[in-house]
C-alpha positions, -999 to 999 in steps of 0.1 A, spaced: 1 3 1 13 33 -10 -6 58 3 -34 62 34 -60 69 10 -62 31 -9 -67 18 30 -107 5 32 -113 1 62 -136 -16 81 -144 -20 118 -167 -41 140 -194 -29 162 -187 -51 189 -190 -31 221 -167 -49 239 -138 -54 214 -106 -31 230 -73 -27 213 -40 -18 233 -9 -17 224 15 -36 240 36 -10 253 60 -30 278 83 -57 261 71 -94 274 82 -125 260 61 -144 276 30 -126 262 46 -124 227 49 -157 227 17 -171 236 1 -147 210 29 -162 182 22 -195 187 -17 -191 199 -22 -173 165 3 -192 142 3 -227 150 -19 -240 127 0 -220 101 34 -235 105 48 -201 122 82 -218 135 111 -195 130 104 -179 166 99 -211 180 135 -216 191 140 -177 201 151 -178 242 139 -150 266 167 -134 259 160 -130 221 128 -119 223 131 -95 249 157 -77 229 134 -79 197 106 -67 216 129 -36 232 133 -21 201 116 8 194 108 2 160 83 -30 168 50 -19 182 26 -47 194 -14 -43 193 -36 -67 207 -73 -66 204 -90 -78 237 -128 -91 233 -141 -91 269 -111 -91 283 -95 -119 264 -66 -117 239 -86 -122 204 -61 -110 181 -27 -93 173 -9 -72 149 31 -64 146 46 -39 131 80 -27 122 88 7 117 120 10 97 145 36 84 137 33 43 103 48 57 84 15 53 61 -3 78 61 -38 75 34 -59 90 55 -84 110 26 -109 126 -9 -103 123 -40 -132 128 -63 -144 150 -68 -168 182 -88 -196 164 -118 -190 186 -122 -160 172 -117 -161 137 -154 -150 117 -163 -124 142 -153 -95 119 -118 -86 142 -95 -93 116 -107 -64 91 -111 -43 125 -75 -48 135 -56 -49 102 -79 -15 94 -65 -2 125 -33 -17 124 -25 1 87 -42 34 106 -15 28 131 19 27 106 3 57 84 6 85 114 40 79 116 43 92 81 60 67 60 56 61 23 51 25 22 27 -3 43 33 -39 33 28 -75 43 46 -107 35 15 -135 31 16 -168 16 -2 -202 12 5 -213 45 -17 -184 60 -51 -187 65 -70 -191 35 -91 -160 39 -60 -136 47 -54 -124 12 -92 -117 6 -88 -95 39 -57 -79 27 -71 -72 -7 -99 -56 7 -82 -34 28 -65 -18 0 -36 -37 -6 -21 -48 -40 -1 -78 -49 34 -70 -55 52 -100 -62 42 -135 -67 
């Protein structure tokens, strides 16, 4: 996505949905989100990370983790990485299995992309593949992302 005007937002009407930035680096919580969301999609690259590796990564000012809570329960998260080339990468994004199909994914993706654009960047991008949820690509495209490389 090359312009904030390309974002096609959608938001949930669920009054029990709250989005919060995880401002304090917490390896246990980030590992919980990573494994809970990614276990069905072959997310394995961080499974070998030590506590110290998680802490160092999360303590970088370029990393933001936004978490959706529904009635106090973590439901989804998006991890953004801001870099010096004026890009924001959506590093990880997804829902815990019991929250799929409740319009939370589009809501958080819209919110996350809005957050990314507030930094005055030139591009917001995401890498997806055939291992991701079957509606993942459709959600990205519905929000305004365009295929760059296939």
